[in-house]
N, C-alpha and C positions, 0 to 999 in steps of 0.2 A: 170244737170237740175238748172240753175240760179234761178229759180223761189223758190228754197227750201228753199234756206236761208232766203230771206225777210220773208218768210211763217214762219219760225221757229223764227224768231228774234220777229215778232209780236206775235206770239204764247208765247214766253217766257214773255213778256210783260204782256199780258192778263192773264197769269197763274198766275203772283203774284197779280194781282190787284184782280180777281175774288176771292183770299183766304182771302182778307182782311177781318175783323170782326169789330163788332161795340168796342170792347174793345182792346186796344193794346195788352194786354196779351194773349187773344185768337189768334189774328193775329201773333203774335209771335210763340206760338205754332203750329198753323195751316200752316204756310208759312217754318217751320223749315227745313224740308226735301226739299222742293221746292227750299229754297235757296243754300242748299247744293249741288245743280245740279243733273244730271244724264244724262243718254242716249237718253232720249226723243224719244227713238225708235217706242213708240205707236205713237204719233204724227205722226212723220216721216211716218209711215205706211198708218195712215189715209190719208196723203197728196200723197203718192204712187198711192195709191189705186183710190183715185179720179181722177188720172190723165187720166184713161181709159174712160171717160166719155167726154161729152161734156163741155159747158162754165159752171162754177160751181160758184154758189154763195158762196162767200169767208165767209161772215160772217156765213152760216151754216156749212161751214167746219169749220172754226175756234171753233165753237161750240162744235163738233163733236170731234174734238182734245182734246179739253179741258174736255169733258166729260172723256175720256179715260185715260188721264193722272191723273185728280183729283182722278179717281176710282183707278188707279194704287197706286200712293202715299198714298193714304187713307189707302190701303191694308197693305202696309208697316207698318204702325205706328201699326197696328194690330198684323202684323207678329212678329214685334221687342217684344210685350208683350210677345206673346206665346213662342217665342224663348229666353227670358229673354237676349237680344240682349243689349251691351254695346255702341255698334258703329254702324253708317249706313253711308255709303257715305264719308268716313273719317272725320265724324263728331260725338259728343255723341247723342244716340238714344235718342229719346223723353221721352222716359221712364225712362231712366238713368238720365236725367235731370230733368224732373218734376212729375215723378212715373207714375205706370201704369194707374190710373185712367184718369190724362191728356191726356196721350198720346192715349189711347181707344177714348177719347171725342173727341180729334183732329181729329181722324180718321173718326168718326162719322159726323163731321163738314164736313170736305171735301167730303163724302160720299153726304150729302145733299146737298153740293153746285153743286155736278154732277148732283144730279135728279133734281134742278131748271133747269138747262141748258139743259138736254135731253127733259124737258118737251116741250120746246121751238120747238124742233126737229119733234116732232109728236108721237103720239102713236106706232107705230112699233119701233120706236127707244127706247122708253120706256121698251117694250118687252122685247128687246135684251137687253138691260140693265140691268134688272130685271133678266133675265135669266142668264147673265153672273155673276151677283153676287152670284146667287144660288150656282153656279158652284165653285165659290171661297171660299166661305163658306163651301160648302161641302168639296173641296179639304183639307181646314185647318182641318175640323174636322176627316176627314179620317187620314191623317197624323199623327194626334194627338192620333188616335186611335189604328193605325197600322193595318196590314192585319188581317182578321178574316177569320174563315171558310177554312183554308188551303190554302188560297190564296198566291199564289207565292210573294215572296217579291219585286220582280224586276216588277212582272206586276203591285202589289200595287202601285209600285214606280212611274212607268209611267203613271198610273190613275191620281196620286196626280198631277204629273208636268201638265199633262194636264188640268186639274181642274183649278188649281193655275196660270199657265202663259199661256197656249195654249188659255184658253178662251178668255182672255183678249185681248191677240194679234188679233185673228181671229176676235173677235168683232172691233177691231181697222181697220182692212183691210174691214170688212162689212159696219161698218159706212161710211168710205172714198167712197167705192162705190155706196152705198146709196145714198149718198149726190149729186154724178154725174150723177145718174140714168142710171147706167151700166145694161146691160141686166141680169135676172136672172143666166144665167147659168155662167156668170162671177163673179156673187156676191158668187156662190157655190164655185167657184174654187178660189177666194181670201179668202174665210173663212177657206177652207180646207188646204190652204198654209199657214195661220196664225197659225192654230193648229198645224202643223206639225213643224212650225218654232220656235213655243214656247219650244217643245222640244227640238229642235237642241241649244236653246239659254241656257238652264239650265242644259242640258247634258253636253257642251262644258263647263260650269263653273265648273262642277263634275271634269272634268280632270285638269284644270287649278289650282284646290285647291290643287291636288297632285303635278303636274308638274311644275309648275311655279313658281318661285322666284322674279316675277319682277311686283306683282300685288299691291303692297302697303299693304299686309297683311300678317300674318304669313301663310306659307304653312301648309295644313294639318289641319286649322280650324275645318271641318267637321268632320275629322276623330277623333280629341282630344275631340269632343262634342258628338261623337257617332252617328253621322247625316249621313244616308244611301244615299250612291253615287252609280253612274254606276259601277266604277271599284270595290269598295268592293262587291257591290252585285253578280258583275261576279265572283269574288273570292271567294263568298260565296257558289256559284252554282257550281264550278269547283270539279269536281272529281277526280283531279291528286292527287296522294299522296305526290308529291313534294311540293303541295301549302298548306300542312297541317301546316308546322312550321310557316309559315308568316300569316296563318289563328289564330293561336295562339296567335302571336305577337298581332294581332288586336283585339283580345278580352280582352287585359291586359288593366291596368290602363296606360293611354298616357298622363298624367298630366304633367309629366317632359320632357324637352326637348330632354333628349338622347331618351328616349323611342319613343318618335314622331318620331324623325330623323330616327330611325332603321326600323320603319314601313314605313316611306316615302321613305327610299333608297330600300327596299323591294318590296315596290309597284311600282317604277319606273323602277326597273329592271325586272317585271313580265310581262307575256305575256298579263295581262289582260288590260293593257294601250294600246296596239296595239287593242286588240278586243274592247274596249272601244272606240276609234278613228274610227273603222270600223263602228260600231253602229250609232256614231255621223253622220259621213258621208251617212250612209243609210238612216237616216231621213231627212237629208237634200237633198238628191236626191228624196225622196219622196215628199218633199216641191216642189221641181223645177217641179215633173211631174204634180202636180196639176196646174200649172200655162199653160199647154197647150192649152185650150181653149182660152186665152188672145193673142190678136194681138201682132205681134211681133214690136219691137221698143224698144226706150231708156228705157222707165219705166220697162217695163219686163226684160230687161237686166238688169237693177238696184237688179230687186227683187232677180234674181238669183245670182248677186254678194253678195247679203245681206246673202244667203246661204253659200257661199263659205268663206265669211268674219268669218262668226262665225264658221266653222269648222277651219279656220286658226287661229283664235285668239289665242293669249298668255296671254293677261291680261281682 
């Protein structure tokens, strides 16, 4: 689809422009992560979803894409503060560069910019944006608090991923379809697809953190920080006595490179990796199944390829 590249190029220019503030310092802080780049997956999905409709107002489509990306980037500022992260997108995180207060306020600034733009689109868009923001916050709170009332840890984890990632990707597909005026049944299909793709995206990240040496970051970062991921949660759930030594290793201090390497080797050789891959593929198949009501064609094929690419990605 030749139209994608010009749209994304224009989007990139506008993204940097709308984040500009009255003071150079605020501009520097607010554009810090934008300048670091990113996959721009959410704007891409806005564009693809809009392709199922008729003639589209390009100005409104661009605003819809900007709202989604600004919301996403704003949430990253807050995530990095919560996680005490030092690096984001191969650059120093905003909190490590300017401190937590500036990072939080820079995120708030971008949320406010997104709110200004979404107001131009209409009240229904404002409602969806607010609901999405509610889920983002709820997901972060639940992740911070952890499972309660005997909730299985894997179920809790998947719910957190749905709220923190699936919600915004679903809203991106919904915004694109709404701008293009697609039928309600198709909007439901696009939103359901986005929810599931969000899970696929994050669950594939879980695997990559353990199995890949080509990501540009140290493998096992989540392991070392004690962050639960799909493979470790599957291992935790295992009743196979042969898995107990690896469970014991995982529970130990992994601050040394030797300890981390030992656990990585154990996980890579364990059946939970194949189980995790099967689970990622299952969610990808669910995402593709949600596309059934949409008309056949190049755009639908591309959305299907997105699922397959996420399953097969190694970085």
